[in-house]
VMD Tcl script that builds the backbone (N, CA, C; Angstrom):
set m [mol new atoms 279]
animate dup $m
set s [atomselect $m all]
$s set {name element resname resid chain x y z} {
  {N N MET 1 A 0.831 -1.182 0.000}
  {CA C MET 1 A 0.000 0.000 0.000}
  {C C MET 1 A 0.871 1.239 0.000}
  {N N THR 2 A 0.411 2.226 -0.705}
  {CA C THR 2 A 1.170 3.473 -0.704}
  {C C THR 2 A 0.836 4.263 0.550}
  {N N LYS 3 A 1.708 5.190 0.876}
  {CA C LYS 3 A 1.489 6.014 2.071}
  {C C LYS 3 A 0.221 6.842 1.950}
  {N N ALA 4 A -0.074 7.360 0.758}
  {CA C ALA 4 A -1.271 8.182 0.566}
  {C C ALA 4 A -2.540 7.359 0.808}
  {N N LEU 5 A -2.566 6.126 0.312}
  {CA C LEU 5 A -3.726 5.266 0.496}
  {C C LEU 5 A -3.879 4.879 1.965}
  {N N LEU 6 A -2.784 4.561 2.611}
  {CA C LEU 6 A -2.804 4.217 4.023}
  {C C LEU 6 A -3.289 5.399 4.861}
  {N N PHE 7 A -2.831 6.596 4.533}
  {CA C PHE 7 A -3.231 7.796 5.244}
  {C C PHE 7 A -4.734 8.054 5.054}
  {N N THR 8 A -5.245 7.892 3.844}
  {CA C THR 8 A -6.669 8.079 3.558}
  {C C THR 8 A -7.505 7.061 4.318}
  {N N LEU 9 A -7.054 5.819 4.361}
  {CA C LEU 9 A -7.754 4.778 5.093}
  {C C LEU 9 A -7.789 5.098 6.586}
  {N N LEU 10 A -6.684 5.568 7.131}
  {CA C LEU 10 A -6.608 5.938 8.543}
  {C C LEU 10 A -7.564 7.095 8.856}
  {N N LYS 11 A -7.608 8.101 7.977}
  {CA C LYS 11 A -8.518 9.226 8.179}
  {C C LYS 11 A -9.973 8.772 8.158}
  {N N THR 12 A -10.318 7.873 7.260}
  {CA C THR 12 A -11.688 7.383 7.144}
  {C C THR 12 A -12.101 6.606 8.389}
  {N N VAL 13 A -11.221 5.726 8.850}
  {CA C VAL 13 A -11.521 4.941 10.052}
  {C C VAL 13 A -11.668 5.859 11.262}
  {N N THR 14 A -10.806 6.848 11.377}
  {CA C THR 14 A -10.882 7.796 12.491}
  {C C THR 14 A -12.190 8.579 12.446}
  {N N ALA 15 A -12.597 9.022 11.262}
  {CA C ALA 15 A -13.847 9.779 11.122}
  {C C ALA 15 A -15.039 8.924 11.533}
  {N N TYR 16 A -15.052 7.660 11.099}
  {CA C TYR 16 A -16.147 6.776 11.480}
  {C C TYR 16 A -16.141 6.511 12.989}
  {N N ALA 17 A -14.989 6.345 13.582}
  {CA C ALA 17 A -14.903 6.100 15.022}
  {C C ALA 17 A -15.413 7.302 15.808}
  {N N LEU 18 A -15.046 8.508 15.384}
  {CA C LEU 18 A -15.524 9.708 16.065}
  {C C LEU 18 A -17.034 9.868 15.921}
  {N N ALA 19 A -17.548 9.607 14.725}
  {CA C ALA 19 A -18.989 9.712 14.501}
  {C C ALA 19 A -19.738 8.684 15.344}
  {N N TRP 20 A -19.223 7.474 15.408}
  {CA C TRP 20 A -19.873 6.429 16.194}
  {C C TRP 20 A -19.852 6.760 17.685}
  {N N SER 21 A -18.744 7.291 18.188}
  {CA C SER 21 A -18.677 7.629 19.610}
  {C C SER 21 A -19.614 8.783 19.938}
  {N N ALA 22 A -19.810 9.713 19.004}
  {CA C ALA 22 A -20.752 10.815 19.231}
  {C C ALA 22 A -22.178 10.291 19.293}
  {N N LEU 23 A -22.502 9.310 18.462}
  {CA C LEU 23 A -23.837 8.732 18.489}
  {C C LEU 23 A -24.072 7.925 19.754}
  {N N ALA 24 A -23.021 7.356 20.314}
  {CA C ALA 24 A -23.157 6.522 21.498}
  {C C ALA 24 A -23.358 7.346 22.775}
  {N N GLN 25 A -23.095 8.644 22.727}
  {CA C GLN 25 A -23.262 9.493 23.902}
  {C C GLN 25 A -24.743 9.625 24.226}
  {N N PRO 26 A -25.103 9.671 25.516}
  {CA C PRO 26 A -26.513 9.831 25.862}
  {C C PRO 26 A -27.009 11.209 25.396}
  {N N GLN 27 A -28.192 11.229 24.831}
  {CA C GLN 27 A -28.765 12.478 24.341}
  {C C GLN 27 A -29.446 13.201 25.492}
  {N N VAL 28 A -29.161 14.464 25.633}
  {CA C VAL 28 A -29.749 15.279 26.690}
  {C C VAL 28 A -30.795 16.184 26.057}
  {N N ALA 29 A -32.004 16.120 26.578}
  {CA C ALA 29 A -33.067 16.971 26.048}
  {C C ALA 29 A -32.826 18.408 26.521}
  {N N MET 30 A -32.850 19.324 25.575}
  {CA C MET 30 A -32.646 20.730 25.911}
  {C C MET 30 A -33.952 21.321 26.418}
  {N N GLN 31 A -33.860 22.074 27.504}
  {CA C GLN 31 A -35.017 22.759 28.054}
  {C C GLN 31 A -34.935 24.225 27.675}
  {N N SER 32 A -36.054 24.796 27.384}
  {CA C SER 32 A -36.094 26.227 27.116}
  {C C SER 32 A -36.433 26.939 28.413}
  {N N PRO 33 A -35.601 27.910 28.796}
  {CA C PRO 33 A -35.920 28.636 30.027}
  {C C PRO 33 A -37.179 29.473 29.845}
  {N N ARG 34 A -37.973 29.544 30.897}
  {CA C ARG 34 A -39.156 30.394 30.872}
  {C C ARG 34 A -38.750 31.797 31.325}
  {N N PRO 35 A -39.351 32.826 30.756}
  {CA C PRO 35 A -38.987 34.185 31.167}
  {C C PRO 35 A -39.546 34.500 32.548}
  {N N PRO 36 A -38.908 35.428 33.262}
  {CA C PRO 36 A -39.453 35.857 34.550}
  {C C PRO 36 A -40.832 36.489 34.355}
  {N N THR 37 A -41.695 36.311 35.331}
  {CA C THR 37 A -43.018 36.918 35.289}
  {C C THR 37 A -43.276 37.671 36.582}
  {N N ILE 38 A -44.165 38.644 36.517}
  {CA C ILE 38 A -44.543 39.415 37.703}
  {C C ILE 38 A -46.045 39.267 37.889}
  {N N ARG 39 A -46.443 38.765 39.036}
  {CA C ARG 39 A -47.866 38.639 39.372}
  {C C ARG 39 A -48.236 39.794 40.283}
  {N N LEU 40 A -49.208 40.589 39.857}
  {CA C LEU 40 A -49.667 41.716 40.658}
  {C C LEU 40 A -50.863 41.304 41.495}
  {N N SER 41 A -50.956 41.877 42.718}
  {CA C SER 41 A -52.081 41.552 43.588}
  {C C SER 41 A -53.365 42.219 43.100}
  {N N ASP 42 A -53.266 43.321 42.359}
  {CA C ASP 42 A -54.426 44.041 41.827}
  {C C ASP 42 A -54.595 43.669 40.353}
  {N N ALA 43 A -55.576 42.804 40.065}
  {CA C ALA 43 A -55.769 42.322 38.694}
  {C C ALA 43 A -56.204 43.431 37.743}
  {N N GLY 44 A -56.780 44.528 38.259}
  {CA C GLY 44 A -57.243 45.613 37.412}
  {C C GLY 44 A -56.181 46.647 37.098}
  {N N ALA 45 A -55.001 46.506 37.651}
  {CA C ALA 45 A -53.932 47.489 37.447}
  {C C ALA 45 A -53.294 47.311 36.078}
  {N N GLN 46 A -52.721 48.391 35.576}
  {CA C GLN 46 A -51.938 48.301 34.341}
  {C C GLN 46 A -50.691 47.469 34.646}
  {N N PRO 47 A -50.241 46.665 33.698}
  {CA C PRO 47 A -49.035 45.867 33.966}
  {C C PRO 47 A -47.804 46.757 34.138}
  {N N VAL 48 A -46.910 46.320 35.002}
  {CA C VAL 48 A -45.653 47.042 35.172}
  {C C VAL 48 A -44.784 46.816 33.936}
  {N N VAL 49 A -43.807 47.699 33.742}
  {CA C VAL 49 A -42.971 47.663 32.551}
  {C C VAL 49 A -41.523 47.399 32.955}
  {N N ILE 50 A -40.883 46.454 32.284}
  {CA C ILE 50 A -39.460 46.222 32.525}
  {C C ILE 50 A -38.689 47.295 31.776}
  {N N ARG 51 A -37.980 48.143 32.525}
  {CA C ARG 51 A -37.229 49.247 31.927}
  {C C ARG 51 A -35.859 48.795 31.426}
  {N N SER 52 A -35.202 47.946 32.199}
  {CA C SER 52 A -33.888 47.449 31.783}
  {C C SER 52 A -33.547 46.186 32.565}
  {N N VAL 53 A -32.626 45.420 32.002}
  {CA C VAL 53 A -32.114 44.210 32.651}
  {C C VAL 53 A -30.603 44.243 32.529}
  {N N ASP 54 A -29.911 44.040 33.646}
  {CA C ASP 54 A -28.451 44.009 33.658}
  {C C ASP 54 A -28.027 42.673 34.269}
  {N N ILE 55 A -27.206 41.929 33.547}
  {CA C ILE 55 A -26.761 40.613 34.011}
  {C C ILE 55 A -25.249 40.582 34.064}
  {N N ASP 56 A -24.706 40.240 35.227}
  {CA C ASP 56 A -23.259 40.052 35.404}
  {C C ASP 56 A -23.031 38.597 35.783}
  {N N THR 57 A -22.112 37.938 35.088}
  {CA C THR 57 A -21.817 36.533 35.357}
  {C C THR 57 A -20.325 36.361 35.586}
  {N N GLU 58 A -19.996 35.606 36.634}
  {CA C GLU 58 A -18.605 35.283 36.948}
  {C C GLU 58 A -18.465 33.766 36.863}
  {N N ILE 59 A -17.504 33.299 36.078}
  {CA C ILE 59 A -17.286 31.869 35.902}
  {C C ILE 59 A -15.950 31.491 36.518}
  {N N VAL 60 A -16.000 30.498 37.412}
  {CA C VAL 60 A -14.790 29.974 38.051}
  {C C VAL 60 A -14.843 28.456 37.935}
  {N N GLY 61 A -13.969 27.895 37.121}
  {CA C GLY 61 A -13.967 26.446 36.920}
  {C C GLY 61 A -15.257 26.002 36.273}
  {N N ARG 62 A -15.967 25.094 36.956}
  {CA C ARG 62 A -17.236 24.591 36.431}
  {C C ARG 62 A -18.431 25.318 37.030}
  {N N ASP 63 A -18.185 26.314 37.866}
  {CA C ASP 63 A -19.266 27.043 38.529}
  {C C ASP 63 A -19.429 28.428 37.915}
  {N N ALA 64 A -20.659 28.901 37.911}
  {CA C ALA 64 A -20.953 30.249 37.431}
  {C C ALA 64 A -21.898 30.908 38.423}
  {N N ARG 65 A -21.657 32.177 38.682}
  {CA C ARG 65 A -22.527 32.951 39.567}
  {C C ARG 65 A -23.018 34.152 38.776}
  {N N SER 66 A -24.333 34.306 38.722}
  {CA C SER 66 A -24.919 35.408 37.960}
  {C C SER 66 A -25.699 36.324 38.889}
  {N N ARG 67 A -25.611 37.627 38.609}
  {CA C ARG 67 A -26.394 38.631 39.325}
  {C C ARG 67 A -27.282 39.286 38.278}
  {N N VAL 68 A -28.581 39.276 38.546}
  {CA C VAL 68 A -29.544 39.848 37.608}
  {C C VAL 68 A -30.204 41.043 38.277}
  {N N GLU 69 A -30.119 42.203 37.633}
  {CA C GLU 69 A -30.766 43.407 38.143}
  {C C GLU 69 A -31.834 43.812 37.130}
  {N N ILE 70 A -33.087 43.841 37.595}
  {CA C ILE 70 A -34.208 44.191 36.728}
  {C C ILE 70 A -34.812 45.493 37.240}
  {N N ARG 71 A -34.878 46.493 36.379}
  {CA C ARG 71 A -35.505 47.775 36.733}
  {C C ARG 71 A -36.928 47.755 36.182}
  {N N ILE 72 A -37.876 47.966 37.092}
  {CA C ILE 72 A -39.281 47.860 36.745}
  {C C ILE 72 A -39.948 49.216 36.952}
  {N N GLY 73 A -40.770 49.629 35.988}
  {CA C GLY 73 A -41.523 50.876 36.095}
  {C C GLY 73 A -42.991 50.590 36.370}
  {N N ASN 74 A -43.592 51.401 37.227}
  {CA C ASN 74 A -44.998 51.256 37.586}
  {C C ASN 74 A -45.779 52.409 36.955}
  {N N PRO 75 A -46.610 52.151 35.929}
  {CA C PRO 75 A -47.360 53.220 35.286}
  {C C PRO 75 A -48.625 53.625 36.055}
  {N N ASN 76 A -48.908 52.948 37.141}
  {CA C ASN 76 A -50.118 53.224 37.918}
  {C C ASN 76 A -49.887 54.384 38.885}
  {N N PRO 77 A -50.953 55.107 39.266}
  {CA C PRO 77 A -50.798 56.245 40.188}
  {C C PRO 77 A -50.639 55.819 41.651}
  {N N ARG 78 A -50.616 54.536 41.926}
  {CA C ARG 78 A -50.486 54.053 43.312}
  {C C ARG 78 A -49.436 52.946 43.393}
  {N N LEU 79 A -48.996 52.657 44.597}
  {CA C LEU 79 A -48.054 51.558 44.809}
  {C C LEU 79 A -48.753 50.230 44.554}
  {N N LEU 80 A -48.016 49.311 44.007}
  {CA C LEU 80 A -48.545 47.974 43.754}
  {C C LEU 80 A -47.747 46.950 44.538}
  {N N GLU 81 A -48.409 45.876 44.873}
  {CA C GLU 81 A -47.721 44.749 45.496}
  {C C GLU 81 A -47.740 43.614 44.496}
  {N N GLY 82 A -46.626 42.945 44.354}
  {CA C GLY 82 A -46.553 41.853 43.400}
  {C C GLY 82 A -45.492 40.854 43.786}
  {N N GLU 83 A -45.367 39.840 42.965}
  {CA C GLU 83 A -44.397 38.769 43.201}
  {C C GLU 83 A -43.638 38.508 41.907}
  {N N LEU 84 A -42.304 38.580 41.985}
  {CA C LEU 84 A -41.456 38.272 40.841}
  {C C LEU 84 A -41.154 36.782 40.867}
  {N N GLN 85 A -41.518 36.096 39.793}
  {CA C GLN 85 A -41.229 34.671 39.680}
  {C C GLN 85 A -40.125 34.516 38.642}
  {N N PHE 86 A -38.994 33.972 39.078}
  {CA C PHE 86 A -37.824 33.823 38.226}
  {C C PHE 86 A -37.521 32.333 38.115}
  {N N PRO 87 A -38.154 31.637 37.152}
  {CA C PRO 87 A -37.983 30.185 37.063}
  {C C PRO 87 A -36.572 29.790 36.638}
  {N N LEU 88 A -36.083 28.703 37.204}
  {CA C LEU 88 A -34.761 28.156 36.870}
  {C C LEU 88 A -34.935 26.767 36.258}
  {N N LEU 89 A -33.975 26.377 35.465}
  {CA C LEU 89 A -33.979 25.039 34.884}
  {C C LEU 89 A -33.504 24.034 35.916}
  {N N ASP 90 A -33.745 22.768 35.662}
  {CA C ASP 90 A -33.288 21.713 36.572}
  {C C ASP 90 A -31.779 21.818 36.775}
  {N N GLY 91 A -31.338 21.718 38.015}
  {CA C GLY 91 A -29.908 21.767 38.330}
  {C C GLY 91 A -29.378 23.173 38.588}
  {N N GLN 92 A -30.183 24.191 38.346}
  {CA C GLN 92 A -29.750 25.560 38.613}
  {C C GLN 92 A -30.131 25.931 40.036}
  {N N LEU 93 A -29.267 26.677 40.689}
  {CA C LEU 93 A -29.521 27.122 42.057}
  {C C LEU 93 A -29.598 28.619 42.120}
}
mol reanalyze $m
mol bondsrecalc $m
mol representation Tube
mol addrep $m
């Protein structure tokens, strides 16, 4: 066998081995994160408005810490009481 043919054969076998090992990996279903929601205690009030969102993330090794700052505007003439629900995916803390 010539070196070129041997090299081509080696590349083909390697490509098939890599493809097969990728198929053998367990498939992880991707989840779509749900957006944060705000529930107001007064159902008749105008909805509050998100003015801005600032996210800072620090990654150290395999861990990440995120700080989320959400600025919310109240278009109503009175104070409102509400609850911010910030859903996380499985495994997030």
